[in-house]
C-alpha positions in Angstrom: 3.1 78.5 117.7 5.2 76.5 115.3 5.1 76.9 111.6 5.2 74.6 108.6 6.5 75.2 105.1 4.7 73.5 102.1 5.8 73.3 98.5 3.4 74.9 96.1 2.8 73.8 92.6 0.4 75.2 90.0 -0.8 73.4 86.9 -2.5 74.3 83.6 -4.0 77.8 83.4 -2.9 78.5 87.0 0.7 77.8 86.1 0.4 80.3 83.2 -0.7 83.0 85.6 1.3 82.2 88.7 4.4 80.3 87.6 5.4 76.8 88.4 5.4 77.1 92.2 7.1 78.3 95.3 6.9 77.7 99.0 4.4 78.9 101.6 4.9 79.1 105.4 1.8 78.6 107.5 0.9 78.0 111.2 1.1 74.4 112.2 -2.4 72.8 111.8 -3.3 74.8 108.7 -5.6 73.3 106.1 -5.7 73.4 102.3 -8.3 76.2 102.7 -6.0 78.2 105.0 -3.3 77.9 102.4 -5.6 79.1 99.6 -6.8 82.0 101.8 -3.2 83.0 102.5 -2.4 83.1 98.8 -5.5 85.1 98.0 -4.5 87.5 100.7 -1.3 88.3 98.9 -3.5 90.1 96.3 -2.7 90.7 92.6 -2.6 87.6 90.3 -2.9 85.1 93.2 -6.1 86.7 94.5 -7.6 86.6 91.0 -6.5 83.1 90.0 -7.4 81.4 93.3 -10.5 83.5 94.1 -13.2 81.7 96.0 -15.6 82.2 93.1 -13.4 80.1 90.9 -13.5 76.3 90.7 -10.0 75.2 91.8 -9.0 71.7 92.8 -6.2 70.8 95.2 -3.9 67.8 95.7 -1.6 67.1 98.7 1.4 64.9 97.9 -0.2 64.0 94.5 -3.5 62.8 96.1 -6.8 64.7 95.5 -7.6 66.7 98.7 -10.5 68.6 100.1 -10.0 72.0 101.6 -10.3 70.4 105.1 -7.1 68.4 104.8 -4.5 69.4 107.4 -1.1 70.1 105.9 2.2 68.9 107.4 5.8 70.2 107.1 7.2 69.5 103.6 3.9 68.6 102.0 3.5 69.4 98.3 0.3 71.3 97.7 -0.9 71.6 94.1 -3.7 73.7 92.7 -5.2 73.2 89.3 -8.4 74.0 87.5 -11.1 71.3 87.1 -10.2 68.9 84.2 -12.8 68.6 81.5 -12.8 66.5 78.4 -14.4 63.7 76.7 
Protein backbone atom coordinates (compact mmCIF):
# COMPACT_ATOMS: atom_id res chain seq x y z
CA UNK A 1 0.00 0.00 0.00
CA UNK A 2 1.34 3.42 -0.85
CA UNK A 3 1.80 6.21 1.64
CA UNK A 4 1.31 9.96 1.64
CA UNK A 5 3.03 12.68 3.61
CA UNK A 6 1.08 15.70 4.80
CA UNK A 7 2.36 18.91 6.34
CA UNK A 8 0.99 19.55 9.83
CA UNK A 9 0.34 22.99 11.24
CA UNK A 10 -0.99 23.89 14.66
CA UNK A 11 -2.52 27.20 15.68
CA UNK A 12 -3.39 29.13 18.85
CA UNK A 13 -3.27 27.05 22.04
CA UNK A 14 -2.37 23.91 20.05
CA UNK A 15 0.74 25.64 18.71
CA UNK A 16 1.73 26.57 22.25
CA UNK A 17 1.55 22.90 23.26
CA UNK A 18 2.72 21.12 20.11
CA UNK A 19 4.89 23.61 18.24
CA UNK A 20 4.34 25.09 14.81
CA UNK A 21 4.12 21.83 12.92
CA UNK A 22 5.85 18.89 11.31
CA UNK A 23 5.00 16.19 8.80
CA UNK A 24 2.99 13.01 9.10
CA UNK A 25 3.14 9.93 6.89
CA UNK A 26 -0.11 8.00 6.48
CA UNK A 27 -1.48 5.24 4.26
CA UNK A 28 -2.94 6.53 0.99
CA UNK A 29 -6.67 7.16 1.35
CA UNK A 30 -6.37 8.38 4.95
CA UNK A 31 -8.80 10.99 6.22
CA UNK A 32 -8.47 13.95 8.57
CA UNK A 33 -9.85 11.65 11.31
CA UNK A 34 -7.14 9.07 10.56
CA UNK A 35 -4.47 11.75 10.87
CA UNK A 36 -5.87 12.98 14.18
CA UNK A 37 -6.01 9.40 15.50
CA UNK A 38 -2.41 8.78 14.40
CA UNK A 39 -1.29 11.88 16.30
CA UNK A 40 -3.28 10.88 19.40
CA UNK A 41 -1.64 7.44 19.25
CA UNK A 42 1.77 9.08 19.64
CA UNK A 43 0.78 9.81 23.24
CA UNK A 44 2.06 12.56 25.51
CA UNK A 45 1.22 16.13 24.57
CA UNK A 46 -0.36 15.23 21.23
CA UNK A 47 -2.78 12.78 22.85
CA UNK A 48 -3.83 15.41 25.37
CA UNK A 49 -4.10 18.35 22.96
CA UNK A 50 -5.97 16.45 20.22
CA UNK A 51 -8.04 14.14 22.44
CA UNK A 52 -11.43 13.19 21.02
CA UNK A 53 -13.14 14.88 23.98
CA UNK A 54 -11.67 18.23 22.90
CA UNK A 55 -13.26 20.47 20.31
CA UNK A 56 -10.65 20.76 17.58
CA UNK A 57 -11.22 22.16 14.10
CA UNK A 58 -9.30 21.17 10.98
CA UNK A 59 -8.44 22.75 7.66
CA UNK A 60 -6.95 21.14 4.58
CA UNK A 61 -5.02 23.49 2.31
CA UNK A 62 -6.51 26.46 4.19
CA UNK A 63 -10.12 25.32 3.68
CA UNK A 64 -12.25 24.22 6.63
CA UNK A 65 -12.55 20.44 6.53
CA UNK A 66 -14.58 17.73 8.22
CA UNK A 67 -12.91 14.64 9.58
CA UNK A 68 -14.17 12.69 6.55
CA UNK A 69 -12.01 14.62 4.05
CA UNK A 70 -9.51 12.33 2.32
CA UNK A 71 -5.95 13.62 2.35
CA UNK A 72 -3.58 13.66 -0.62
CA UNK A 73 0.21 13.76 -0.92
CA UNK A 74 1.56 17.17 0.08
CA UNK A 75 -1.66 18.50 1.64
CA UNK A 76 -1.36 20.96 4.48
CA UNK A 77 -3.42 19.81 7.46
CA UNK A 78 -4.00 22.39 10.15
CA UNK A 79 -5.55 21.87 13.57
CA UNK A 80 -6.84 24.67 15.76
CA UNK A 81 -9.28 25.23 18.62
CA UNK A 82 -12.72 26.67 17.86
CA UNK A 83 -12.61 30.44 17.49
CA UNK A 84 -14.81 32.43 19.81
CA UNK A 85 -15.33 36.13 20.12
CA UNK A 86 -17.80 38.84 19.68
